[in-house]
The first five atom37 places (N, CA, C, CB, O) and aatype in JSON, in Angstrom:
{
  "aatype": [12, 3, 10, 12, 6, 9, 15, 6, 11, 1, 11, 12, 7, 1, 6, 6, 16, 0, 11, 10, 10, 8, 1, 10, 0, 3, 15, 10, 0, 1, 8, 2, 6, 19, 6, 13, 16, 1, 2, 7, 11, 15, 13, 8, 9, 8, 19, 14, 2, 5, 19, 16, 19, 6, 19, 6, 10, 6, 19, 6, 15, 3, 6, 15, 15, 9, 6, 9, 6, 9, 15, 17],
  "atom_mask": [
    [1, 1, 1, 1, 1],
    [1, 1, 1, 1, 1],
    [1, 1, 1, 1, 1],
    [1, 1, 1, 1, 1],
    [1, 1, 1, 1, 1],
    [1, 1, 1, 1, 1],
    [1, 1, 1, 1, 1],
    [1, 1, 1, 1, 1],
    [1, 1, 1, 1, 1],
    [1, 1, 1, 1, 1],
    [1, 1, 1, 1, 1],
    [1, 1, 1, 1, 1],
    [1, 1, 1, 0, 1],
    [1, 1, 1, 1, 1],
    [1, 1, 1, 1, 1],
    [1, 1, 1, 1, 1],
    [1, 1, 1, 1, 1],
    [1, 1, 1, 1, 1],
    [1, 1, 1, 1, 1],
    [1, 1, 1, 1, 1],
    [1, 1, 1, 1, 1],
    [1, 1, 1, 1, 1],
    [1, 1, 1, 1, 1],
    [1, 1, 1, 1, 1],
    [1, 1, 1, 1, 1],
    [1, 1, 1, 1, 1],
    [1, 1, 1, 1, 1],
    [1, 1, 1, 1, 1],
    [1, 1, 1, 1, 1],
    [1, 1, 1, 1, 1],
    [1, 1, 1, 1, 1],
    [1, 1, 1, 1, 1],
    [1, 1, 1, 1, 1],
    [1, 1, 1, 1, 1],
    [1, 1, 1, 1, 1],
    [1, 1, 1, 1, 1],
    [1, 1, 1, 1, 1],
    [1, 1, 1, 1, 1],
    [1, 1, 1, 1, 1],
    [1, 1, 1, 0, 1],
    [1, 1, 1, 1, 1],
    [1, 1, 1, 1, 1],
    [1, 1, 1, 1, 1],
    [1, 1, 1, 1, 1],
    [1, 1, 1, 1, 1],
    [1, 1, 1, 1, 1],
    [1, 1, 1, 1, 1],
    [1, 1, 1, 1, 1],
    [1, 1, 1, 1, 1],
    [1, 1, 1, 1, 1],
    [1, 1, 1, 1, 1],
    [1, 1, 1, 1, 1],
    [1, 1, 1, 1, 1],
    [1, 1, 1, 1, 1],
    [1, 1, 1, 1, 1],
    [1, 1, 1, 1, 1],
    [1, 1, 1, 1, 1],
    [1, 1, 1, 1, 1],
    [1, 1, 1, 1, 1],
    [1, 1, 1, 1, 1],
    [1, 1, 1, 1, 1],
    [1, 1, 1, 1, 1],
    [1, 1, 1, 1, 1],
    [1, 1, 1, 1, 1],
    [1, 1, 1, 1, 1],
    [1, 1, 1, 1, 1],
    [1, 1, 1, 1, 1],
    [1, 1, 1, 1, 1],
    [1, 1, 1, 1, 1],
    [1, 1, 1, 1, 1],
    [1, 1, 1, 1, 1],
    [1, 1, 1, 1, 1]
  ],
  "atom_positions": [
    [[14.01, -81.54, 27.5], [15.43, -81.22, 27.53], [16.23, -82.43, 27.05], [15.88, -80.79, 28.96], [15.92, -83.56, 27.42]],
    [[17.22, -82.19, 26.23], [18.1, -83.26, 25.75], [18.98, -83.75, 26.89], [18.97, -82.77, 24.57], [19.26, -83.02, 27.84]],
    [[19.4, -84.98, 26.77], [20.28, -85.58, 27.76], [21.64, -84.89, 27.74], [20.43, -87.09, 27.52], [22.24, -84.71, 26.68]],
    [[22.1, -84.52, 28.92], [23.44, -83.98, 29.07], [24.11, -84.83, 30.13], [23.44, -82.45, 29.45], [23.57, -85.02, 31.22]],
    [[25.26, -85.33, 29.83], [25.97, -86.17, 30.79], [27.42, -85.72, 30.87], [25.89, -87.65, 30.4], [28.09, -85.54, 29.86]],
    [[27.88, -85.53, 32.1], [29.28, -85.19, 32.35], [29.84, -86.31, 33.21], [29.43, -83.77, 33.04], [29.3, -86.6, 34.28]],
    [[30.9, -86.91, 32.76], [31.5, -88.0, 33.51], [33.0, -87.73, 33.63], [31.23, -89.37, 32.82], [33.66, -87.33, 32.67]],
    [[33.5, -87.96, 34.81], [34.93, -87.72, 35.04], [35.44, -88.74, 36.06], [35.18, -86.26, 35.54], [34.78, -89.02, 37.06]],
    [[36.59, -89.27, 35.79], [37.23, -90.19, 36.72], [38.68, -89.77, 36.84], [37.1, -91.68, 36.24], [39.38, -89.63, 35.84]],
    [[39.13, -89.57, 38.09], [40.51, -89.16, 38.3], [40.99, -89.62, 39.66], [40.65, -87.65, 38.17], [40.19, -89.89, 40.56]],
    [[42.26, -89.71, 39.81], [42.87, -90.06, 41.09], [43.02, -88.79, 41.91], [44.26, -90.76, 40.88], [43.4, -87.74, 41.39]],
    [[42.7, -88.89, 43.2], [42.93, -87.77, 44.12], [43.15, -88.33, 45.51], [41.73, -86.77, 44.1], [42.78, -89.47, 45.81]],
    [[43.74, -87.52, 46.35], [44.0, -87.94, 47.72], [42.71, -88.01, 48.53], [0.0, 0.0, 0.0], [41.69, -87.42, 48.16]],
    [[42.76, -88.75, 49.62], [41.59, -88.9, 50.49], [41.09, -87.57, 51.01], [41.92, -89.82, 51.65], [39.88, -87.33, 51.02]],
    [[41.99, -86.68, 51.46], [41.58, -85.39, 51.99], [40.96, -84.51, 50.89], [42.77, -84.67, 52.62], [39.98, -83.81, 51.14]],
    [[41.53, -84.53, 49.71], [40.97, -83.77, 48.59], [39.57, -84.29, 48.22], [41.91, -83.85, 47.35], [38.67, -83.52, 47.9]],
    [[39.42, -85.6, 48.29], [38.11, -86.21, 48.02], [37.1, -85.76, 49.06], [38.22, -87.74, 48.01], [35.96, -85.45, 48.72]],
    [[37.5, -85.72, 50.32], [36.61, -85.26, 51.39], [36.19, -83.81, 51.15], [37.29, -85.4, 52.76], [35.03, -83.46, 51.38]],
    [[37.11, -82.96, 50.71], [36.78, -81.56, 50.42], [35.76, -81.46, 49.29], [38.05, -80.77, 50.05], [34.85, -80.64, 49.34]],
    [[35.92, -82.28, 48.27], [34.96, -82.31, 47.17], [33.57, -82.68, 47.67], [35.41, -83.29, 46.09], [32.58, -82.03, 47.31]],
    [[33.48, -83.7, 48.5], [32.19, -84.12, 49.05], [31.59, -83.05, 49.97], [32.34, -85.44, 49.82], [30.38, -82.85, 49.98]],
    [[32.44, -82.37, 50.75], [31.96, -81.27, 51.6], [31.39, -80.14, 50.76], [33.11, -80.74, 52.49], [30.33, -79.6, 51.09]],
    [[32.07, -79.78, 49.68], [31.57, -78.7, 48.81], [30.21, -79.08, 48.21], [32.58, -78.4, 47.68], [29.31, -78.25, 48.15]],
    [[30.08, -80.32, 47.78], [28.82, -80.78, 47.24], [27.72, -80.74, 48.3], [28.96, -82.2, 46.69], [26.62, -80.26, 48.04]],
    [[28.01, -81.23, 49.49], [27.03, -81.23, 50.58], [26.64, -79.81, 50.97], [27.59, -81.97, 51.81], [25.46, -79.53, 51.17]],
    [[27.62, -78.91, 51.07], [27.32, -77.51, 51.4], [26.45, -76.86, 50.34], [28.62, -76.71, 51.57], [25.52, -76.12, 50.66]],
    [[26.74, -77.14, 49.09], [25.95, -76.57, 48.0], [24.51, -77.06, 48.06], [26.58, -76.94, 46.64], [23.58, -76.28, 47.88]],
    [[24.32, -78.34, 48.32], [22.96, -78.89, 48.43], [22.22, -78.28, 49.62], [23.02, -80.41, 48.58], [21.04, -77.93, 49.5]],
    [[22.89, -78.15, 50.74], [22.24, -77.66, 51.96], [21.92, -76.17, 51.9], [23.12, -77.94, 53.15], [20.86, -75.75, 52.38]],
    [[22.79, -75.38, 51.32], [22.62, -73.92, 51.36], [21.96, -73.33, 50.14], [23.94, -73.28, 51.54], [21.24, -72.33, 50.25]],
    [[22.18, -73.92, 48.99], [21.76, -73.26, 47.76], [20.74, -74.03, 46.94], [22.95, -73.0, 46.91], [20.3, -73.56, 45.89]],
    [[20.35, -75.2, 47.4], [19.4, -76.04, 46.66], [19.83, -76.3, 45.23], [18.03, -75.4, 46.67], [18.99, -76.44, 44.34]],
    [[21.12, -76.35, 45.0], [21.63, -76.63, 43.67], [23.04, -77.18, 43.78], [21.61, -75.36, 42.79], [23.69, -77.09, 44.82]],
    [[23.49, -77.75, 42.7], [24.88, -78.16, 42.6], [25.48, -77.44, 41.4], [25.01, -79.71, 42.46], [24.8, -77.14, 40.42]],
    [[26.77, -77.18, 41.5], [27.47, -76.48, 40.43], [28.64, -77.33, 39.98], [27.95, -75.07, 40.88], [29.4, -77.85, 40.79]],
    [[28.78, -77.46, 38.68], [29.92, -78.15, 38.09], [30.55, -77.2, 37.09], [29.5, -79.48, 37.41], [29.85, -76.51, 36.35]],
    [[31.87, -77.17, 37.07], [32.58, -76.38, 36.08], [33.5, -77.33, 35.31], [33.39, -75.22, 36.74], [34.36, -77.99, 35.89]],
    [[33.3, -77.38, 34.01], [34.12, -78.22, 33.14], [34.47, -77.44, 31.89], [33.38, -79.55, 32.78], [33.6, -76.86, 31.25]],
    [[35.74, -77.44, 31.56], [36.22, -76.77, 30.34], [35.77, -75.31, 30.27], [35.73, -77.52, 29.11], [35.4, -74.82, 29.21]],
    [[35.81, -74.63, 31.42], [35.46, -73.21, 31.45], [33.98, -72.91, 31.47], [0.0, 0.0, 0.0], [33.6, -71.74, 31.49]],
    [[33.12, -73.91, 31.46], [31.67, -73.71, 31.5], [31.15, -74.12, 32.87], [30.96, -74.51, 30.37], [31.53, -75.17, 33.4]],
    [[30.27, -73.29, 33.44], [29.65, -73.62, 34.71], [28.22, -74.08, 34.48], [29.67, -72.4, 35.67], [27.48, -73.5, 33.69]],
    [[27.85, -75.13, 35.18], [26.5, -75.67, 35.12], [25.9, -75.59, 36.52], [26.49, -77.14, 34.57], [26.5, -76.08, 37.48]],
    [[24.73, -75.0, 36.65], [24.01, -74.93, 37.91], [22.76, -75.79, 37.76], [23.65, -73.44, 38.31], [21.92, -75.52, 36.9]],
    [[22.63, -76.8, 38.59], [21.51, -77.72, 38.51], [20.69, -77.61, 39.78], [21.99, -79.17, 38.28], [21.19, -77.87, 40.87]],
    [[19.41, -77.21, 39.63], [18.51, -77.08, 40.77], [18.19, -78.47, 41.33], [17.21, -76.35, 40.36], [17.98, -79.42, 40.58]],
    [[18.17, -78.57, 42.65], [17.85, -79.82, 43.33], [16.62, -79.57, 44.21], [19.06, -80.35, 44.18], [16.66, -78.67, 45.06]],
    [[15.55, -80.33, 44.03], [14.34, -80.12, 44.84], [14.56, -80.55, 46.28], [13.16, -80.88, 44.24], [15.59, -81.14, 46.62]],
    [[13.58, -80.25, 47.14], [13.68, -80.58, 48.56], [13.69, -82.08, 48.82], [12.54, -79.95, 49.31], [14.3, -82.53, 49.8]],
    [[13.04, -82.87, 47.99], [13.0, -84.33, 48.16], [13.76, -85.01, 47.03], [11.53, -84.83, 48.22], [13.51, -84.74, 45.85]],
    [[14.68, -85.87, 47.37], [15.47, -86.61, 46.38], [15.51, -88.09, 46.78], [16.92, -86.02, 46.27], [15.14, -88.45, 47.9]],
    [[15.95, -88.92, 45.87], [16.18, -90.33, 46.15], [17.69, -90.55, 46.22], [15.51, -91.25, 45.06], [18.43, -90.13, 45.33]],
    [[18.13, -91.2, 47.27], [19.56, -91.45, 47.47], [19.8, -92.95, 47.5], [20.07, -90.78, 48.79], [19.14, -93.69, 48.21]],
    [[20.77, -93.38, 46.71], [21.17, -94.78, 46.68], [22.65, -94.86, 47.04], [20.89, -95.42, 45.28], [23.48, -94.18, 46.44]],
    [[22.96, -95.68, 48.01], [24.35, -95.88, 48.43], [24.69, -97.34, 48.22], [24.58, -95.45, 49.94], [23.97, -98.23, 48.68]],
    [[25.78, -97.58, 47.52], [26.21, -98.94, 47.22], [27.65, -99.12, 47.69], [26.08, -99.26, 45.71], [28.52, -98.31, 47.36]],
    [[27.89, -100.16, 48.44], [29.22, -100.47, 48.94], [29.63, -101.82, 48.38], [29.26, -100.48, 50.5], [28.89, -102.8, 48.49]],
    [[30.81, -101.88, 47.79], [31.36, -103.13, 47.29], [32.73, -103.33, 47.93], [31.46, -103.12, 45.72], [33.59, -102.45, 47.86]],
    [[32.92, -104.47, 48.53], [34.19, -104.79, 49.16], [34.7, -106.09, 48.56], [34.06, -104.9, 50.72], [34.04, -107.13, 48.63]],
    [[35.88, -106.02, 47.97], [36.54, -107.19, 47.41], [37.92, -107.28, 48.02], [36.61, -107.12, 45.84], [38.36, -106.36, 48.71]],
    [[38.6, -108.36, 47.78], [39.92, -108.54, 48.39], [40.95, -107.55, 47.88], [40.4, -109.93, 48.14], [41.86, -107.17, 48.62]],
    [[40.84, -107.12, 46.61], [41.85, -106.23, 46.04], [41.34, -104.81, 45.77], [42.36, -106.82, 44.77], [42.14, -103.93, 45.45]],
    [[40.03, -104.57, 45.89], [39.5, -103.24, 45.59], [38.13, -103.08, 46.26], [39.38, -103.01, 44.05], [37.35, -104.02, 46.33]],
    [[37.86, -101.87, 46.76], [36.56, -101.56, 47.35], [36.05, -100.27, 46.74], [36.64, -101.46, 48.9], [36.83, -99.48, 46.21]],
    [[34.73, -100.06, 46.83], [34.18, -98.81, 46.29], [32.9, -98.45, 47.03], [33.91, -98.94, 44.77], [32.19, -99.3, 47.57]],
    [[32.63, -97.16, 47.04], [31.38, -96.61, 47.54], [30.8, -95.78, 46.4], [31.59, -95.75, 48.86], [31.47, -94.89, 45.87]],
    [[29.57, -96.06, 46.03], [28.88, -95.27, 45.02], [27.69, -94.58, 45.66], [28.43, -96.16, 43.83], [26.9, -95.22, 46.36]],
    [[27.56, -93.27, 45.43], [26.44, -92.5, 45.95], [25.73, -91.88, 44.76], [26.91, -91.41, 46.97], [26.33, -91.14, 43.98]],
    [[24.47, -92.19, 44.62], [23.67, -91.65, 43.52], [22.51, -90.87, 44.09], [23.15, -92.78, 42.58], [21.76, -91.38, 44.92]],
    [[22.34, -89.63, 43.65], [21.24, -88.77, 44.08], [20.42, -88.47, 42.84], [21.74, -87.44, 44.77], [20.95, -87.98, 41.85]],
    [[19.14, -88.77, 42.89], [18.29, -88.52, 41.72], [16.99, -87.88, 42.12], [18.02, -89.82, 40.97], [16.57, -87.97, 43.28]],
    [[16.35, -87.23, 41.18], [15.04, -86.59, 41.4], [14.3, -86.52, 40.1], [15.18, -85.2, 42.0], [13.18, -86.02, 40.06]]
  ]
}
């Protein structure tokens, strides 16, 4: 399969961000897949029972970030 990459960066409120993460978590737990819709196209990606999770936290004086990467 050819490489397909979808990348998006946008500003959103904390509560909206939490809803996005909840939808992703619910999709993983209930459907063994994740769904993304971009430009009117839906992508369904199967996720196996075992995955690798990497969590990275960066704290600086003017900016902090949390990165969560799930791979299989």
